[in-house]
N, C-alpha and C positions, 0 to 999 in steps of 0.2 A: 467580449466585448461584441456590441450590435450597431449598426446604421442608425444614427438618431436622426430622425424628420424634425425639423425645425421651425416651426410656425412663427411669424415674424409681424406683427402690428405694429403700423406706427399710431401714438398717441396724440391726441391733441395738444398736449403742453411739449410736443417736440423729442418726445422720450421715446424710443422702440422696446417693446412688450414681445420678449421671445419665450414661447412654449416646446417643451422637449418631452420623450420621455426619459424615464428612468427607473431602472428596478431600486428595490428596497435599499438594499446593501450596496449600491453602486455611489461612487462620488461623482460629480460630473463640474467639470471646469469650463469655464466660458472661454474664447479667444477670440477676438476681433481685430482685424486690421484695418487701417484707414488709408484710401488713395490708390486701391488696386494690386495689383498680382505684385508689383514690385517692393510693397510695402511689407513691415516684417509684421510677424502675429505678436499680439500682444494679450497676456492673459488678464481679463478683466474681472473674474468671478472664481474663486474657490470654493468648491463644497457648495456650489449653486444649485438652488431648489429651483424648481419650474413652477410659476414660469416666472422669468427673469426678467428686471425693469432696466434698462441701460438709459441711464438720464443725463449724459455726457453730451453736450452742445456742438455740433456742427453746422457747417454751412448746409443752405437745402439741396446743391448738386454734389455732396462729398459722398464718395463711393465707399460704402463699408460692407466687409464680410464678417459672418460669423462662423464659428463652428464647437460642437460640445465634444469635449474629450471625456470618455467615463473610465473607470479603475473601479476596480473590484477589491 
């Protein structure tokens, strides 16, 4: 496993475009938590490809965190 650099871009339609590195044979899962450190992590994508587009709608001031988990 290696550290993944995640580039997050907000889209004009309100989605979030996440680009991350992934080796050819790796499986990547995307996790998100809503509302800060006390909130639980939720897996939002299984075997994700980069870029991943998160289109769920949240209020503009909502705190969102993401991480990508790699498996071989």
